[in-house]
C-alpha distance (Angstrom), angle and dihedral (degrees) to the residues before:
residue distance angle dihedral
T1 . . .
W2 3.84 . .
R3 3.80 91.4 .
V4 3.81 91.2 48.7
A5 3.82 90.1 48.3
Q6 3.81 91.8 49.5
C7 3.80 92.1 50.0
G8 3.80 89.6 45.9
A9 3.82 90.7 50.9
G10 3.80 91.0 53.6
L11 3.78 89.8 48.4
C12 3.82 90.0 47.9
L13 3.81 91.1 57.3
I14 3.81 93.7 47.0
L15 3.80 92.1 46.4
F16 3.82 92.8 45.2
A17 3.79 86.3 63.2
F18 3.80 99.4 35.6
L19 3.82 100.3 43.5
A20 3.80 93.2 45.7
M21 3.81 88.4 47.2
S22 3.80 92.3 46.0
S23 3.81 92.8 51.8
I24 3.82 91.7 56.3
E25 3.83 101.0 30.3
T26 3.81 96.3 95.4
T27 3.81 91.4 44.5
T28 3.82 91.9 46.0
L29 3.79 93.1 51.0
N30 3.81 91.8 43.1
D31 3.82 89.3 55.7
M32 3.82 90.7 44.3
S33 3.80 90.5 53.6
A34 3.81 89.1 62.5
R35 3.82 88.5 58.4
D36 3.82 96.8 36.6
P37 3.84 115.1 32.6
S38 3.83 91.0 -164.9
I39 3.82 88.1 73.9
S40 3.81 114.2 77.8
P41 3.83 117.5 -126.7
K42 3.82 86.2 -129.4
A43 3.83 94.0 48.2
G44 3.81 89.9 114.2
Y45 3.80 92.0 60.6
Y46 3.82 90.9 44.7
S47 3.81 90.6 50.7
Q48 3.80 93.1 48.9
T49 3.81 90.7 47.9
I50 3.82 90.1 54.3
I51 3.81 91.2 46.2
Y52 3.79 94.4 52.9
G53 3.81 93.0 39.9
M54 3.81 91.1 55.9
F55 3.80 89.4 41.2
M56 3.81 88.1 57.1
I57 3.83 92.7 51.5
S58 3.80 92.8 42.7
N59 3.79 92.5 56.0
L60 3.81 90.6 62.7
I61 3.81 93.8 56.8
A62 3.81 99.1 31.8
P63 3.86 98.8 87.8
P64 3.84 96.2 65.0
I65 3.81 90.0 44.3
V66 3.81 90.8 51.7
A67 3.82 89.2 46.9
L68 3.81 90.2 50.6
I69 3.81 102.1 46.2
G70 3.82 100.1 20.9
C71 3.79 133.3 -122.4
R72 3.80 97.6 -73.0
W73 3.79 97.5 55.1
S74 3.79 91.5 39.4
L75 3.81 88.0 56.6
V76 3.80 91.5 47.6
V77 3.81 96.1 47.1
G78 3.80 92.3 43.3
S79 3.80 94.5 48.8
V80 3.82 92.5 47.4
G81 3.81 87.2 59.9
Y82 3.81 88.5 60.4
T83 3.81 91.1 51.0
I84 3.81 93.0 49.9
F85 3.80 91.7 49.2
M86 3.80 93.7 52.1
S87 3.80 92.9 45.1
Q88 3.82 92.3 60.1
F89 3.82 89.9 67.6
L90 3.81 86.9 71.7
Y91 3.84 89.2 65.0
L92 3.78 101.0 21.8
S93 3.79 126.7 -171.3
N94 3.79 132.1 153.4
F95 3.81 90.9 -105.2
T96 3.82 95.8 50.3
L97 3.82 91.3 43.9
Y98 3.79 96.3 54.8
A99 3.82 96.7 33.8
G100 3.80 89.0 48.6
S101 3.80 90.3 48.9
A102 3.81 90.6 54.8
L103 3.82 91.3 48.1
E104 3.80 92.2 48.1
G105 3.80 91.8 50.2
F106 3.79 92.2 52.4
A107 3.81 91.4 46.2
A108 3.82 91.3 49.5
G109 3.80 92.0 58.6
L110 3.78 90.3 53.3
M111 3.81 95.0 46.4
W112 3.81 96.8 45.9
T113 3.80 95.0 45.3
A114 3.80 90.7 49.3
S115 3.81 94.2 45.7
G116 3.81 93.5 50.4
Y117 3.80 91.6 46.2
Y118 3.81 91.4 47.2
M119 3.80 91.1 52.8
A120 3.81 91.2 49.8
L121 3.82 91.6 49.5
N122 3.79 89.8 55.1
S123 3.82 95.7 47.6
D124 3.79 140.1 68.9
E125 3.81 134.4 -168.1
T126 3.81 92.6 -76.7
T127 3.82 97.2 46.3
I128 3.80 104.7 33.4
G129 3.82 95.0 91.0
R130 3.80 93.2 46.8
N131 3.81 93.3 44.4
S132 3.81 91.6 47.7
S133 3.80 89.0 54.4
I134 3.83 93.4 46.2
F135 3.79 90.3 47.6
W136 3.79 94.0 49.2
M137 3.81 93.8 41.3
L138 3.81 90.7 57.5
S139 3.79 88.9 47.3
M140 3.81 93.5 49.6
T141 3.81 91.3 46.2
A142 3.79 83.9 71.5
N143 3.81 88.6 71.6
I144 3.80 91.1 54.9
F145 3.80 92.5 54.0
G146 3.80 91.4 41.1
G147 3.79 92.1 50.1
I148 3.81 92.5 48.7
Y149 3.81 90.9 48.5
L150 3.82 94.3 49.4
L151 3.80 91.7 43.7
I152 3.82 91.1 53.5
M153 3.80 94.3 44.6
F154 3.80 95.0 47.6
S155 3.83 92.2 44.4
V156 3.82 95.4 47.7
N157 3.80 92.5 46.1
D158 3.83 93.5 41.1
A159 3.79 85.3 -133.5
T160 3.77 121.6 -160.6
E161 3.80 89.1 158.8
I162 3.80 136.0 16.4
T163 3.80 104.3 -107.3
E164 3.80 126.2 -160.7
T165 3.82 91.5 -102.7
L166 3.80 92.4 49.5
T167 3.81 89.7 47.5
Q168 3.82 90.4 56.0
I169 3.82 91.4 50.4
L170 3.81 95.5 45.4
Y171 3.78 97.9 45.1
G172 3.80 93.1 40.0
T173 3.81 87.7 58.0
F174 3.81 91.7 46.8
C175 3.82 90.6 53.2
G176 3.81 92.4 49.3
V177 3.81 93.9 49.8
A178 3.81 92.0 46.1
F179 3.81 90.2 50.9
V180 3.82 90.0 56.3
G181 3.81 87.2 51.5
N182 3.82 89.1 53.9
I183 3.81 89.1 55.5
V184 3.82 93.5 48.0
F185 3.81 89.8 53.5
A186 3.82 90.5 48.7
F187 3.82 88.8 62.1
T188 3.82 94.7 48.3
R189 3.80 109.4 126.2
T190 3.79 123.8 -124.3
T191 3.81 112.5 -122.6
P192 3.83 122.6 -130.8
K193 3.81 88.4 -124.7
E194 3.81 90.8 58.0
V195 3.82 91.9 50.0
E196 3.80 89.8 51.0
M197 3.81 94.1 48.0
R198 3.81 93.2 45.8
A199 3.80 89.8 52.0
K200 3.80 90.1 54.1
K201 3.81 92.4 49.4
R202 3.79 100.3 35.7
S203 3.79 96.3 123.5
N204 3.79 98.2 29.3
Y205 3.80 103.2 82.5
L206 3.81 92.3 124.4
Q207 3.80 88.5 51.5
E208 3.82 88.2 52.8
L209 3.80 89.2 57.5
V210 3.81 93.7 43.6
G211 3.81 89.7 46.5
T212 3.80 90.2 56.8
F213 3.81 91.5 56.2
R214 3.82 92.7 44.2
L215 3.78 90.7 53.7
V216 3.81 90.3 59.0
F217 3.80 91.7 70.1
T218 3.82 97.7 53.7
W219 3.80 113.9 106.9
K220 3.79 96.6 -124.3
M221 3.79 92.1 51.5
A222 3.81 90.3 46.9
L223 3.81 89.7 56.1
L224 3.80 95.1 41.4
A225 3.81 88.1 52.3
V226 3.82 87.6 76.8
P227 3.84 97.4 59.9
Y228 3.82 89.4 36.9
A229 3.81 88.7 56.4
Y230 3.79 91.1 44.3
T231 3.82 91.7 58.0
G232 3.80 88.5 57.7
L233 3.79 92.7 51.5
H234 3.80 91.1 44.9
T235 3.82 95.3 47.0
S236 3.80 94.7 48.0
F237 3.80 88.7 49.7
W238 3.81 98.7 51.1
S239 3.82 95.2 36.1
A240 3.82 100.1 44.1
V241 3.82 118.9 -0.7
Y242 3.81 97.8 45.6
P243 3.85 96.4 44.9
T244 3.81 89.0 46.9
S245 3.81 89.9 50.7
L246 3.80 90.2 51.9
S247 3.80 91.6 48.0
F248 3.82 92.0 50.0
T249 3.84 94.1 50.0
D250 3.82 110.5 97.8
N251 3.81 98.0 -176.8
F252 3.81 98.9 78.4
P253 3.83 114.1 114.9
M254 3.84 88.2 -122.6
S255 3.80 136.3 35.2
S256 3.80 110.3 -56.2
K257 3.83 88.8 -139.0
I258 3.81 89.3 61.5
V259 3.81 89.7 48.2
L260 3.81 87.5 52.7
G261 3.82 90.7 54.6
M262 3.81 91.6 46.4
N263 3.80 89.8 51.2
N264 3.81 92.8 51.7
L265 3.79 88.7 52.3
A266 3.82 91.2 48.5
V267 3.82 92.3 49.8
G268 3.80 90.1 51.4
V269 3.81 93.4 47.9
G270 3.81 90.0 48.7
G271 3.79 92.7 50.4
A272 3.81 94.5 45.6
T273 3.82 92.1 45.3
G274 3.78 90.2 52.1
C275 3.78 92.8 50.0
L276 3.81 93.2 49.0
L277 3.79 89.5 49.7
F278 3.81 92.3 48.4
I279 3.82 91.7 50.1
Y280 3.81 88.9 54.3
I281 3.82 96.1 46.5
D282 3.82 98.9 33.4
R283 3.82 95.1 111.8
F284 3.78 90.5 50.1
V285 3.82 92.1 46.5
S286 3.81 92.4 48.8
K287 3.82 88.9 54.5
I288 3.79 99.5 47.4
G289 3.80 94.4 35.8
R290 3.78 133.8 -90.9
Y291 3.79 89.7 -116.4
M292 3.82 89.0 73.4
L293 3.80 91.1 60.6
V294 3.81 91.5 45.3
S295 3.82 90.4 50.8
I296 3.81 92.0 51.6
G297 3.79 88.6 48.1
G298 3.79 89.4 52.8
L299 3.81 91.8 54.2
L300 3.81 91.6 49.2
N301 3.78 90.0 49.3
C302 3.80 92.5 53.9
F303 3.82 88.8 51.3
A304 3.82 91.0 50.8
L305 3.81 91.2 49.6
L306 3.81 90.0 51.2
L307 3.82 90.7 53.2
I308 3.80 91.3 49.4
G309 3.80 91.6 50.1
L310 3.81 90.5 52.4
N311 3.81 95.3 44.2
L312 3.83 105.1 47.0
P313 3.83 135.9 54.4
V314 3.79 116.9 -104.4
D315 3.83 93.5 -116.7
A316 3.83 96.0 47.8
P317 3.85 96.6 109.0
F318 3.80 96.3 64.6
E319 3.82 112.9 26.5
Q320 3.78 144.2 24.3
T321 3.79 103.2 -89.6
S322 3.78 143.6 -176.3
G323 3.79 90.8 -176.5
A324 3.78 121.8 141.1
S325 3.79 122.8 -97.2
I326 3.81 127.3 -160.7
I327 3.81 89.7 -100.5
P328 3.83 126.2 18.1
P329 3.84 107.9 -84.3
S330 3.80 108.8 -95.1
P331 3.83 123.9 -164.1
W332 3.81 89.7 -150.8
I333 3.80 94.4 53.6
A334 3.81 87.4 46.5
C335 3.81 90.1 53.9
L336 3.82 93.5 44.3
S337 3.80 88.3 52.8
G338 3.81 89.9 49.2
F339 3.81 91.1 49.4
L340 3.81 90.8 52.5
L341 3.82 92.0 46.5
G342 3.82 89.6 53.9
L343 3.81 92.2 46.3
V344 3.81 91.7 50.5
D345 3.80 91.7 45.7
S346 3.80 91.0 56.1
A347 3.82 91.6 45.5
F348 3.79 94.6 53.9
N349 3.80 97.4 38.8
T350 3.81 98.2 46.0
Q351 3.79 92.2 48.7
L352 3.81 93.1 44.6
Y353 3.81 91.2 49.7
A354 3.80 89.6 48.8
I355 3.81 97.5 48.6
T356 3.82 93.1 41.6
S357 3.81 93.0 50.3
S358 3.81 90.4 47.3
I359 3.80 98.7 46.7
Y360 3.80 97.4 40.2
Q361 3.80 104.7 36.9
E362 3.80 93.3 138.6
N363 3.81 92.8 45.6
C364 3.77 100.5 30.9
A365 3.82 97.9 135.0
Q366 3.81 91.2 54.0
A367 3.82 92.7 45.0
M368 3.81 92.5 48.8
A369 3.80 89.8 48.0
L370 3.81 90.7 53.5
F371 3.81 89.9 46.1
K372 3.79 89.5 57.0
F373 3.83 92.5 39.3
Y374 3.80 92.1 60.1
H375 3.81 89.3 40.2
A376 3.81 90.6 54.0
L377 3.81 93.5 42.9
M378 3.79 93.0 60.2
S379 3.81 92.1 38.5
T380 3.81 87.8 57.2
V381 3.80 91.2 49.5
S382 3.80 90.8 46.2
M383 3.81 93.9 51.1
F384 3.81 90.2 46.5
Y385 3.80 93.7 57.7
G386 3.83 95.0 28.2
G387 3.79 93.3 91.8
L388 3.81 94.6 39.9
L389 3.82 110.1 40.7
I390 3.80 121.5 75.0
L391 3.80 116.7 -112.7
P392 3.86 98.2 -105.6
G393 3.81 89.9 55.3
Q394 3.80 91.8 52.1
L395 3.80 91.6 47.3
A396 3.82 91.8 50.1
I397 3.81 91.6 53.0
L398 3.81 90.5 49.8
A399 3.81 92.8 49.0
L400 3.81 93.6 50.2
L401 3.79 93.2 48.5
T402 3.82 90.7 46.4
V403 3.81 91.0 59.9
A404 3.82 93.2 43.5
S405 3.82 90.9 49.7
A406 3.80 94.2 52.7
L407 3.82 90.6 49.2
C408 3.82 94.4 49.1
F409 3.81 92.1 47.0
A410 3.81 90.1 52.5
I411 3.82 92.7 48.0
V412 3.82 89.8 55.4
E413 3.80 98.2 43.6
I414 3.81 104.8 38.0
P415 3.86 95.4 68.1
I416 3.81 89.5 47.9
R417 3.81 91.6 52.2
R418 3.80 91.7 46.0
R419 3.80 91.7 52.9
I420 3.80 92.7 48.2
R421 3.82 90.9 52.1
L422 3.81 91.2 49.8
E423 3.80 90.6 50.1
Q424 3.80 91.2 50.3
M425 3.81 89.4 51.2
G426 3.81 90.1 50.2
D427 3.81 94.5 -117.3
L428 3.82 92.1 119.4
P429 3.82 131.8 38.9
R430 3.79 112.2 -98.9
Q431 3.80 114.1 -98.3
D432 3.77 138.5 146.4
A433 3.77 98.4 -82.2
L434 3.76 96.9 177.8
H435 3.77 102.9 48.9
E436 3.75 118.7 88.7
H437 3.82 114.6 -170.8
I438 3.76 117.9 -152.5
D439 3.79 94.6 -132.9
K440 3.83 92.8 58.2
S441 3.76 120.3 92.8
E442 3.76 117.3 -121.5
């Protein structure tokens, strides 16, 4: 648990900086474009598209790199990429923005694959649900700190736009926090289980890469690809598109920048609350089935999307707007929606981490890489249309994929739960019902 907490703390620091940065990147660059015409008003969406596109590619080649240099150094190298990307905002140019975005995307694949693998190495069947929740709670706590920081900075500076001076302060802080995260990862301890597994696979790095591609064509992975992809769409929405929409809405009774900070805080509180709840009820959830929790999360997500559709103008994602919404824009409805988005994010991610780590214990690095590959694929698609498609269209896509994700998760887990119950009743011979080895035919 200590190792998982340490890794989660490092991730919390990196995500404090990155998620706060991500929520204001499009707004920052939009304001910069007014001062420097060489920067596109949509540069934030272009940057995020490059990040997630490189993240998608990186996830395919990350497992052999993690196997070669180990989890600790993969975490360090990956997190340093985040720090470099955020530092270039202090001396911004088009070249550094887009080159830094590509570097950050590659680094993200390495860091997320290593962090998921590290959590799995430090868990077993009885602790994987709890550790997934601890891990994700520490990650989501980053949004709380980020929201508080942005709320303070925008309130103190009475910000209606992000000026050059404010940019230097904000991004200087992000770089400093991310650097501390780099140091925390550098002191992460290697587990005996990792040493043993690396010794077994020392000369099989090509097989690691081939194994990742082979895993794609198994039926469970094909079904899990849907909720994996959904998490990417969901994350890019709450971390970039939704905050940008809030920032671009002029009809709030207070500064939209303050509403943005309040929303970040609400998302973090929702995510952390969900994780604490899931830690407490994990034994109950593991008995009745994780698909039940995912299904409830799906219903809450549809409710949150409905509130957002009522509360914001249709053109809010891509331009400053005073357009009408179905109801007058309310900061409190915006924050309630953010809270629910964070709660749903923790529900889906903790349960996906748990079921992936359980099913693919022997091939966890490859499975985690595919998890993040599908996540990044849909994040890339989302950021591509985020600045082009009206808000109701984006909400409809999210709602449809939410329902499909809950169904696919249930289809994978229900047969596993049924077999475990039959084994416990003695109707079937005892075997490892959860583990799926890559060299076995499905």
